[in-house]
Residue, then its C-alpha position, 0 to 999 in steps of 0.5 A: g499499499m501507498v502510504a504518506v510520509p508524515d511531515s510536520r513542515l508540510d503541515k505547518l505550510a498548510e496551516m499557513y496557505s490553507p490551500e486547495k490541495y494538500t499532497p504529502a511524499t508517499i512510500e510504497f510498502v509491499d506486504i510479502a508473507g512470511l518465509v519458512k524454512g526451505a524457502s529458497a528450495g520452494e517450500g511454502l511458495g518461497n520462490k514466489f515470495l523471494s521474487h517479490i522481495r527481489e522487486v523492492d528497494a529495502i526491506v523491513h524485517v518484523v521479528r516477534c520479541f514478545e512472550d505470550d502463551d495465547i500466541i503460538h510460535v512455529e518453533g515453540s519458542i521465542d528466539p529473535i536471532r533464530d528467526v532472523e538467521t532462519i530468513d537470512i539463510e534461505l536469503i543467502l541461498s537464494d542469492l548463491e544460486i543467483v550468483e552461481r548462474a551469473i558467474e557461469r554465464t558471465s565467464k562465458a561471454a567473457k571468453s570473447d570479451k575480457s572487459l567482463l573479467a572484472k565483473v566475474e572476479v566480484l561475482e566470485r567474490v560475492r560467492d564466496a561470502l555467500a558460501e560461508g554463510k555471510a550476506a552479500r553486503s558484507v562485501g566491501l564493494d566500491a560504487e564501480e563494483e556495486a554497478l557491475i552486479e546491480e543487474s543481479r538484485l541480490l537479497t542480501r545486499k538490500p538495506t534492512i530495518y528490523a521492526a522489533n514487535i514488542s509487547e503492548g505494555e512495553i511500548s513506552g520504553d520498557y522494551l529497553n530491557n526486553e532481552g530479546y530486543k537487546a540482541l536483536k539490536a546488537h545484531a543490527d548494529s554489527e551489520g550497520s542496519e536499522i531497528i525500531a520497536i513497534s508493538a503490532q497490537i498497539e498499531a492495530e488499534l490506532a488503526e481504528l482511531d481518527g484524529e483526537e482520538k488517536l492523539t489522546f491514545l498515543s499521549d495515554l501511552g506515553i509516546e509521540e508517534s506511532g510505529l507506523d510513523k517511525l516505520i515510514k520515516s525510517g524507510y524514507s531515510l534508509l532509501g536516501l530520499i529527501s523531500f523538496l516542497t512547493a507552497g501556495p494556496k493552490e496546493v502544498r505538496a512535497w516531492t521526492i527526490k534522492r539526496g544529492t539531486k541537483a535543481p534541474g533533476a528535482a524540477g523534472k520530477i514536477h514536469t519534464d519541461f521544467e528540467k529541459g528548460f531549466i533557468r534557475a531555481d528560487v530557494v528558501n528553507w521552509e522555516i524562514l518562509l514559515n517565519l515571515g509568513s509568505l514568500v513576498a515577505a522572504k524575498a524582501e527580506g533577502k532570504v530567497r536565494s536564486e540557485g542554477k543548475e549545479y545546486i544541490m537541493q536540500d532536505g525542506d527546501v521551498v522552491e519556485y522553478y523559472f523554466n523556458v521551453s523552446k520549440s525544439n523541446k516541445 
């Protein structure tokens, strides 16, 4: 499902402009059924599920970290690290099969095209790591080497967030003493992955509430935001995404771009003509705009900057683009 990325900056700008339309940034989550042992060999529709995972940009691994005799675990006990390793083994085995086929195919092609030997060498390094039970992301590759194997879409190279599913009573902070959570956090830290604590029970209850009821419920629990909101923000950050904003009476909107995108590329997110005929971008920080009350006031105070083609967009930039489309571009 498509979910809105929580953004208090956009909310505040909407309060200022009272626009006809409010459009937040979005991120897509794909719910994939839990894998079982033997998934890489086709158990439990494993190959189908693994192919679905191969299409995504990052993985959110929900891991049970709570005890409840009324909710049976398939293994008969609660052990987050065992559960993670069960999934990791299936992902590694699936990747190993992909890499071995790629090595065979590329080695044959390299007999007539020596430039492919570099790709074979990288694939062999990844294969050796996988064969040792290590994730492909454990292999230190530079950007050029990563590009050589990008087409393989290896599961164990994808950035990962561990969502520690804790009990309702632990949500206000007691989960920090949860042994399962602590073990999972140590595992996440060891591989440079992110971890957030959520309670599926609380999220199910929050899904039934609206507006003030939701805020009151969160306040009663002693937390400021839902687990879903934390997960969305974490996913957005993990993918290296930021938002630039456009704001006015007609629409207040967040646009998603990769961190490091230059002004013309960001303009292209609005319309291809904006990128083709890019002249300049008038940029102001969202907080300055909010404090001064209008773009006119911000310009009068000299707070609006005119930026050219080499400007790297910053998270929270509010932008007005100037462009010219020639007949050739049309």
